[in-house]
Each structure stands twice: as C-alpha cells, then as structure tokens.
TORKE-256758 format. One record per atom (N, C-alpha, C, O): chain; atom name; x negated, z, y. Coordinates in steps of 0.02 Angstrom, whole numbers. Each point is the difference from the previous one (the first is absolute). Layout:
// TORKE-256758
+----+----+--------+--------+--------+
! ch ! at !     px !     pz !     py !
+----+----+--------+--------+--------+
!  A ! CA !      X !      Z !      Y !
...
+----+----+--------+--------+--------+
// end
This chain:
// TORKE-256758
+----+----+--------+--------+--------+
! ch ! at !     px !     pz !     py !
+----+----+--------+--------+--------+
!  A !  N !   -975 !    429 !  -1537 !
!  A ! CA !     61 !     15 !     36 !
!  A !  C !     48 !    -60 !     -7 !
!  A !  O !    -19 !    -57 !     10 !
!  A !  N !     81 !     72 !    -28 !
!  A ! CA !     50 !    -51 !     -8 !
!  A !  C !     24 !    -25 !     68 !
!  A !  O !     15 !     40 !     44 !
!  A !  N !    -11 !   -106 !    -37 !
!  A ! CA !     24 !    -28 !     64 !
!  A !  C !     75 !     -6 !     -1 !
!  A !  O !     30 !    -18 !    -51 !
!  A !  N !      0 !     34 !    107 !
!  A ! CA !     73 !     -1 !      8 !
!  A !  C !     18 !    -45 !     58 !
!  A !  O !    -41 !    -11 !     46 !
!  A !  N !    101 !    -17 !    -47 !
!  A ! CA !     25 !    -38 !     56 !
!  A !  C !     20 !     50 !     55 !
!  A !  O !     38 !     47 !    -13 !
!  A !  N !    -63 !    -57 !     72 !
!  A ! CA !     12 !     46 !     56 !
!  A !  C !     22 !    -42 !     61 !
!  A !  O !    -31 !    -50 !     16 !
!  A !  N !     83 !     71 !     16 !
!  A ! CA !     21 !    -32 !     62 !
!  A !  C !    -34 !     36 !     58 !
!  A !  O !      5 !     61 !      7 !
!  A !  N !    -40 !    -99 !     35 !
!  A ! CA !    -38 !     29 !     56 !
!  A !  C !     33 !    -20 !     65 !
!  A !  O !     15 !    -59 !     11 !
!  A !  N !     -3 !    107 !     33 !
!  A ! CA !     29 !    -12 !     66 !
!  A !  C !    -51 !     20 !     52 !
!  A !  O !    -39 !     46 !    -10 !
!  A !  N !     41 !    -81 !     67 !
!  A ! CA !    -40 !     23 !     57 !
!  A !  C !     37 !    -19 !     63 !
!  A !  O !     36 !    -50 !      2 !
!  A !  N !    -44 !     90 !     51 !
!  A ! CA !     37 !    -13 !     62 !
!  A !  C !    -18 !    -69 !     29 !
!  A !  O !    -58 !    -22 !     -5 !
!  A !  N !    107 !    -10 !     34 !
!  A ! CA !    -11 !    -65 !     30 !
!  A !  C !    -35 !      8 !     68 !
!  A !  O !     19 !     43 !     39 !
!  A !  N !    -70 !    -84 !    -25 !
!  A ! CA !    -35 !      4 !     64 !
!  A !  C !     37 !    -36 !     56 !
!  A !  O !    -16 !    -57 !     17 !
!  A !  N !     67 !     90 !     12 !
!  A ! CA !     40 !    -29 !     53 !
!  A !  C !    -44 !    -23 !     59 !
!  A !  O !    -55 !     25 !      9 !
!  A !  N !     81 !    -73 !     30 !
!  A ! CA !    -30 !    -21 !     63 !
!  A !  C !     54 !      1 !     53 !
!  A !  O !     56 !    -22 !    -12 !
!  A !  N !    -72 !     46 !     72 !
!  A ! CA !     47 !      2 !     55 !
!  A !  C !     23 !    -72 !     14 !
!  A !  O !    -41 !    -46 !      4 !
!  A !  N !    107 !     38 !      5 !
!  A ! CA !     28 !    -66 !     13 !
!  A !  C !     24 !    -36 !    -62 !
!  A !  O !     35 !    -50 !      4 !
!  A !  N !    -54 !     75 !    -61 !
!  A ! CA !     18 !    -31 !    -64 !
!  A !  C !     75 !      2 !    -12 !
!  A !  O !     33 !     51 !     12 !
!  A !  N !     -6 !   -106 !    -35 !
!  A ! CA !     71 !     -5 !    -17 !
!  A !  C !      6 !     14 !    -75 !
!  A !  O !    -34 !    -31 !    -41 !
!  A !  N !     78 !     79 !     23 !
!  A ! CA !      7 !     18 !    -70 !
!  A !  C !     73 !      1 !    -20 !
!  A !  O !     44 !      5 !     43 !
!  A !  N !    -32 !    -10 !   -107 !
!  A ! CA !     68 !      6 !    -28 !
!  A !  C !     -5 !     51 !    -57 !
!  A !  O !    -39 !     -9 !    -46 !
!  A !  N !     79 !     62 !     50 !
!  A ! CA !      3 !     51 !    -52 !
!  A !  C !     61 !    -17 !    -43 !
!  A !  O !     56 !     -2 !     26 !
!  A !  N !    -68 !    -10 !    -89 !
!  A ! CA !     51 !    -28 !    -44 !
!  A !  C !     54 !     49 !    -21 !
!  A !  O !     57 !    -21 !    -12 !
!  A !  N !    -72 !     85 !      8 !
!  A ! CA !     50 !     47 !    -23 !
!  A !  C !    -14 !     70 !     26 !
!  A !  O !    -53 !     13 !     29 !
!  A !  N !    100 !     32 !    -41 !
!  A ! CA !     -8 !     70 !     21 !
!  A !  C !     30 !     12 !     69 !
!  A !  O !     31 !    -45 !     29 !
!  A !  N !    -39 !    105 !     -4 !
!  A ! CA !     32 !     19 !     63 !
!  A !  C !    -30 !    -35 !     61 !
!  A !  O !     31 !      0 !     53 !
!  A !  N !    -90 !    -30 !    -60 !
!  A ! CA !    -31 !    -36 !     55 !
!  A !  C !      6 !    -75 !     -8 !
!  A !  O !    -35 !    -38 !     34 !
!  A !  N !     79 !     16 !    -79 !
!  A ! CA !      7 !    -72 !    -15 !
!  A !  C !     16 !    -40 !     63 !
!  A !  O !     38 !     21 !     42 !
!  A !  N !    -68 !    -80 !    -37 !
!  A ! CA !     14 !    -45 !     55 !
!  A !  C !    -64 !    -28 !     31 !
!  A !  O !    -54 !      9 !    -27 !
!  A !  N !     63 !    -41 !     84 !
!  A ! CA !    -56 !    -31 !     36 !
!  A !  C !    -26 !     48 !     53 !
!  A !  O !     39 !     34 !     34 !
!  A !  N !   -105 !    -32 !    -28 !
!  A ! CA !    -33 !     45 !     47 !
!  A !  C !    -62 !    -34 !     29 !
!  A !  O !    -27 !    -47 !    -29 !
!  A !  N !      5 !     73 !     86 !
!  A ! CA !    -65 !    -19 !     28 !
!  A !  C !    -40 !     64 !      8 !
!  A !  O !     25 !     51 !     22 !
!  A !  N !    -88 !    -55 !    -41 !
!  A ! CA !    -44 !     58 !      5 !
!  A !  C !    -17 !      9 !     74 !
!  A !  O !    -31 !    -43 !     31 !
!  A !  N !     52 !    100 !     -2 !
!  A ! CA !     -8 !     13 !     71 !
!  A !  C !    -63 !     41 !     15 !
!  A !  O !    -32 !    -10 !     51 !
!  A !  N !     14 !     57 !    -96 !
!  A ! CA !    -58 !     43 !     11 !
!  A !  C !    -22 !     29 !    -66 !
!  A !  O !     39 !      4 !    -48 !
!  A !  N !   -102 !     17 !     46 !
!  A ! CA !    -29 !     29 !    -60 !
!  A !  C !    -43 !     60 !     18 !
!  A !  O !    -32 !      2 !     52 !
!  A !  N !     32 !     47 !    -97 !
!  A ! CA !    -49 !     54 !      4 !
!  A !  C !    -29 !      7 !    -70 !
!  A !  O !     17 !    -39 !    -45 !
!  A !  N !    -59 !     86 !     35 !
!  A ! CA !    -30 !     11 !    -65 !
!  A !  C !     53 !     15 !    -54 !
!  A !  O !     -7 !    -19 !    -58 !
!  A !  N !     60 !     54 !     78 !
!  A ! CA !     50 !     22 !    -49 !
!  A !  C !     71 !    -26 !     13 !
!  A !  O !     43 !      7 !    -42 !
!  A !  N !    -31 !    -38 !    100 !
!  A ! CA !     67 !    -22 !     18 !
!  A !  C !      2 !    -75 !     16 !
!  A !  O !    -50 !    -30 !     18 !
!  A !  N !    110 !      1 !    -27 !
!  A ! CA !     13 !    -69 !     21 !
!  A !  C !     64 !      1 !     41 !
!  A !  O !     49 !     31 !    -19 !
!  A !  N !    -50 !    -65 !     76 !
!  A ! CA !     59 !     -6 !     42 !
!  A !  C !     27 !    -70 !     -8 !
!  A !  O !    -35 !    -49 !     12 !
!  A !  N !     99 !     45 !    -33 !
!  A ! CA !     31 !    -65 !    -11 !
!  A !  C !     55 !    -11 !     52 !
!  A !  O !     37 !     47 !     17 !
!  A !  N !    -32 !   -109 !      7 !
!  A ! CA !     50 !    -19 !     50 !
!  A !  C !     49 !    -49 !    -31 !
!  A !  O !    -20 !    -48 !    -32 !
!  A !  N !     85 !     61 !     41 !
!  A ! CA !     52 !    -46 !    -22 !
!  A !  C !     -1 !    -61 !     47 !
!  A !  O !      3 !      9 !     61 !
!  A !  N !     -7 !    -70 !    -88 !
!  A ! CA !     -3 !    -59 !     43 !
!  A !  C !     66 !    -17 !     34 !
!  A !  O !      1 !    -41 !     46 !
!  A !  N !     53 !     72 !    -66 !
!  A ! CA !     66 !    -13 !     29 !
!  A !  C !     16 !     52 !     54 !
!  A !  O !     17 !    -19 !     56 !
!  A !  N !    -21 !     83 !    -74 !
!  A ! CA !     18 !     53 !     47 !
!  A !  C !    -60 !     26 !     41 !
!  A !  O !      9 !     33 !     51 !
!  A !  N !    -69 !    -49 !    -74 !
!  A ! CA !    -63 !     23 !     30 !
!  A !  C !    -10 !     75 !     -4 !
!  A !  O !    -44 !     27 !     33 !
!  A !  N !     84 !      7 !    -73 !
!  A ! CA !    -11 !     72 !    -12 !
!  A !  C !    -62 !      8 !    -42 !
!  A !  O !    -15 !    -41 !    -44 !
!  A !  N !    -22 !     95 !     57 !
!  A ! CA !    -61 !     14 !    -37 !
!  A !  C !      7 !     64 !    -40 !
!  A !  O !     32 !     48 !     22 !
!  A !  N !    -64 !    -48 !    -80 !
!  A ! CA !      1 !     58 !    -45 !
!  A !  C !    -70 !     11 !    -26 !
!  A !  O !    -35 !    -47 !    -19 !
!  A !  N !     13 !    110 !     19 !
!  A ! CA !    -66 !     17 !    -26 !
!  A !  C !      8 !     35 !    -67 !
!  A !  O !     38 !     48 !     -7 !
!  A !  N !    -74 !    -72 !    -42 !
!  A ! CA !      2 !     28 !    -67 !
!  A !  C !    -71 !      9 !    -26 !
!  A !  O !    -47 !    -33 !     23 !
!  A !  N !     40 !     77 !    -72 !
!  A ! CA !    -63 !      4 !    -36 !
!  A !  C !    -11 !    -68 !    -33 !
!  A !  O !     48 !    -32 !    -21 !
!  A !  N !   -111 !     11 !     15 !
!  A ! CA !    -14 !    -64 !    -32 !
!  A !  C !     28 !      1 !    -71 !
!  A !  O !    -11 !     48 !    -37 !
!  A !  N !     47 !   -100 !     19 !
!  A ! CA !     38 !      2 !    -63 !
!  A !  C !      0 !    -64 !    -39 !
!  A !  O !     15 !      1 !    -59 !
!  A !  N !    -30 !    -57 !     90 !
!  A ! CA !      9 !    -65 !    -33 !
!  A !  C !    -58 !    -19 !    -44 !
!  A !  O !    -58 !     18 !     11 !
!  A !  N !     75 !    -56 !    -62 !
!  A ! CA !    -49 !    -27 !    -46 !
!  A !  C !     13 !    -74 !     -6 !
!  A !  O !     58 !    -22 !     -4 !
!  A !  N !   -111 !    -18 !      4 !
!  A ! CA !      6 !    -73 !     -1 !
!  A !  C !     29 !    -25 !    -65 !
!  A !  O !    -22 !     21 !    -54 !
!  A !  N !     71 !    -65 !     57 !
!  A ! CA !     29 !    -31 !    -59 !
!  A !  C !    -15 !    -74 !     -1 !
!  A !  O !    -27 !    -26 !    -49 !
!  A !  N !     45 !    -10 !    102 !
!  A ! CA !    -14 !    -71 !      4 !
!  A !  C !      3 !    -22 !     73 !
!  A !  O !     28 !     35 !     42 !
!  A !  N !    -57 !    -93 !    -28 !
!  A ! CA !      2 !    -29 !     66 !
!  A !  C !     33 !    -68 !     -6 !
!  A !  O !    -19 !    -40 !    -43 !
!  A !  N !     70 !     27 !     86 !
!  A ! CA !     37 !    -63 !     -6 !
!  A !  C !      4 !    -34 !     68 !
!  A !  O !      4 !     33 !     51 !
!  A !  N !     -4 !    -99 !    -52 !
!  A ! CA !      6 !    -40 !     61 !
!  A !  C !     70 !    -29 !      9 !
!  A !  O !     12 !    -34 !     49 !
!  A !  N !     34 !     47 !    -96 !
!  A ! CA !     64 !    -33 !      0 !
!  A !  C !     59 !     45 !     20 !
!  A !  O !     57 !    -16 !    -16 !
!  A !  N !    -70 !     71 !     49 !
!  A ! CA !     54 !     46 !     20 !
!  A !  C !     15 !     -7 !     74 !
!  A !  O !    -46 !     -6 !     41 !
!  A !  N !    110 !      5 !    -23 !
!  A ! CA !     20 !      2 !     71 !
!  A !  C !    -11 !     71 !     24 !
!  A !  O !     16 !     48 !    -35 !
!  A !  N !    -45 !    -41 !     95 !
!  A ! CA !    -13 !     67 !     27 !
!  A !  C !     18 !      1 !     74 !
!  A !  O !    -25 !    -45 !     35 !
!  A !  N !     65 !     90 !     -8 !
!  A ! CA !     38 !     48 !    -40 !
!  A !  C !     56 !    -36 !    -37 !
!  A !  O !     29 !    -49 !     24 !
!  A !  N !    -14 !     76 !    -82 !
!  A ! CA !     52 !    -30 !    -41 !
!  A !  C !     69 !     25 !     20 !
!  A !  O !      6 !     48 !     38 !
!  A !  N !     44 !    -80 !    -64 !
!  A ! CA !     69 !     21 !     13 !
!  A !  C !     22 !     46 !    -57 !
!  A !  O !    -12 !    -15 !    -58 !
!  A !  N !     45 !     70 !     75 !
!  A ! CA !     24 !     46 !    -52 !
!  A !  C !     63 !    -25 !    -32 !
!  A !  O !     28 !     33 !    -44 !
+----+----+--------+--------+--------+
// end
C-alpha cells in the first residue's frame, strides 16, 4: 500500500475555565470555556459576559504564553 501525506484533525479536549483565543472565522476572539457536554461547548465573552453554546468545533493549533487576554480588537 502506497503511503500518502494525510492531515489528521481531532477535537480539542476543552476544560471548564480555560481561556482560549480563536484566530479566525465567525467565532474569532477571546473566550472562556463556561460549560461542556459530550457534544456542546459553552463559551463566555470575557468583556460582555454573554454566553454562547455551540457544537464542539475547535482543533488545537498551538499554545502560546505571550498573548494578552482578553486582547484589544
């Protein structure tokens, strides 16, 4: 069998209280993980404190210690 280059994705294992930054897309910005279920993640805006529940969607790209959180738009 010929081997091919394959990109593999897997859902990120969120933790409640975790501070995250989504780099692009309609959910771009700073968030805090407010709640989790098997299929959903609830994210809270650190500025407005509004919460939104979405199907789990994020995939890990990198972890950095040098970002201001929450950042300024």
